[in-house]
N, C-alpha and C positions, 0 to 999 in steps of 0.2 A: 736779316741774317745772311741772305745770299751775298751781300756786298762783302762780307768777311772773306769770301773765297778769293777776292781780287785785291783787297786792301787790308792793311794792318796798321793800327794806330797805337802809338805809345805816348801817353800824356805824362809829362814830367815837370818837376819843379826843382831848381837847384837850391843849394843851401842858402843862397842870397835872395831867393824868391823869384828868380828868373823863370819865365814860363817857356816850356819847350814842347812842341808837338812834332813827333817823328811819324811820318806816314809813308808806308811802303805801298806803291801803286804798281801792281804787277801787270795790269792792263790799263794804262792811262787812256782817258778819253781824248777826243780831238781838242776840246776846250780845257785841257788840263791846266794850262798856265793861268787862265782866268780863274779857274777853280782854286788853285793854290793861293792866288792873290786875295780871293774872297775870304778863305778860312784863316789866312794870316792876319787879315784886318780884324776878323772877328775875335781871334785869340788876343790881340792887343787891346781891342775895345771892351773885352769881357772883364777887364780888371775893375774891381770895386773901389772907386775913389769918391763916392758921394757922401761919405761921412763928414762931420764937421771938422774932424782932425786930419782930413786928407787933402792933398794938393796935387797938381799935375806932376810935380817932381817926384812924387811917390810911385809913379808908374815904373814898372820893372821892364827890363829888356825882355822881348819876346822873340822866339825863334821858331819859324815854320820850316822844318827840314823835310824835304820830299825826296824819297828814293824812287827813281823812275826806271822802269824796265820796259823791254820790248820796243822801245822807240827812242830815237835821238831828237831832242828838241832844239838844241843849239849846235849849228854846224861848225864846230871848232874842236880842238883837241882836248879841251879842259874837261876833266871829270866832274868838277864842282863849279858852281857859280854862287856868289853871294850878292843878293840884291838889296839895295837901300833906296830910300826916297831921296832922289838926287837930281840936281839941275846939271845936265851935261854941258850946257853952254857956259855957265859960270864956274863949273866944276866945284859946286858947293853941295854938301849933304845937309838935309834937313835935320838929321840926327834925332829922329823921333823914337828911337829905341825899338824899331821894328825891323827884323831881319828875315829874309827868305833865302834859304840855302837849298840848292838842288844837287843831286848826285845821279848821274846817268850811267846805269850799269852796262848799257850796250857799248860803252867805250872802253871796256875792260879786256877786250880780246888781246891787245898787245901787253897789257899789264900783267896778266897771268903768266906770261912767258918769262917775265923777269925773275931773277933770283930774289927770294923774300927779303934778304938783307939790303937790297937795292930799292925796294919799294918804299914809298912814303906811307905815313899812317893812313892817309886817305885812300891810297891805292890798295892797301891791305884790306881796309874795310870794304871797298868796292868789290874786290876779288872774292872776299868772304861771302858777301851777299849773293853775288852772281853765280858762284860755283860751289856753294855749300853742299848741294845735293848731287853734284856731278861726280860720279864714282871715279871717272878718269882723272879728276883733279884732287882726289881725296888726300893724297900725300902732301900736296902743296898746301891745301887748306889746313891740314893738321900742323904743318910747319908754321903757318901764319898764326894759328891759335897759340902755339907754344911760344912764339916770339912776341906777340902783341898782347900785353896784359889786359888792355881795355876790352879787346875782343873776347878774351877768356872770361873776364868778369861779366860781360854782357850776356853770356849764355847761362849764368848762374845767379844773377842778381834780380831781385824783384823790388820795384820801387814801392815804397810805403806812402800812401796818400790818405788824406782825411776823407771822411764820409761825404762831405760837401763836394770835394774835388772829384770823388768817384762818380757822384751823381751828375756833375757838370760834364765829365768826360763821357758818361753814358749817353746823356742827352745830345751832346755834340756829335757822337758817333751815329746815333739814330737819325739826327737831322741831316748829316752828311749823306747817309744812305738814301734818305727820302729825296733830298735835292738831286742826287745823282740819278735816281730813277726818273724823277719828273723831267729833269733836263734831257735825259735820253729819249723819253717819250715825246717831248716837244720837238726835239731835233728830228726824230723819225717822222712826226707829223709834218714838219716844215719840208722835209725832203720829199715826202709823198705828195704834198700840195704842189710843190714846184714841178715835180715830174708829171703830175696830172695836168698842170697848166701848160707845160711844154708839149705834151701829147695832144692837148686840145688845139693848141696853136698850129701844130703840124697838120692836124686833121683839116683845119680851116684852110691852111695854105694849099693842101692837096686838092680840096674841093674847088677853090678859086682857080687853080691851074687847070682843072678839068673843064671848068666853065669857059676859060679863055681858049682852050683847044677847040 
């Protein structure tokens, strides 16, 4: 339950059956990009196609959308990035229906200063997420809500999902929390082990120096 203080998940399915997971990470971990790739793959591979009437072409598009705060992961000016499985040398996409989309909120400092009518949809969403609770930006945020229908709907719409999907979303959420905790503990153990090893090496070096003197 503690993980919900720093992460918020929305599991969705479009009318065409496309699977969409939107995750807001308010305090991303150091290995956040690897984490995103792992859960995007799991979302895609979680589709049921083992029935006798199912084939690979029945797989639906899947989208892992990660809204990242507190840290900039890509040193460029773009708020969003869309990642595909792609061969950069031949410039050919595998087109396996898996998409990863990131939105970096830390890049909105210049965006919020723009007139709302000059903002793109993406910029409005980013500004909305980043400054929603900032009282100094309340007038600008209200203007964004009034102008952007999707943002207004997002605050009042509840996705209806089946019982099976609710259970899957719950299990996924619980698994994410458990993996995050275990990964954090393992990372701390590794750091502690390396620090201990470095201290031991320094101690040995000091003793050898004393013997040499």
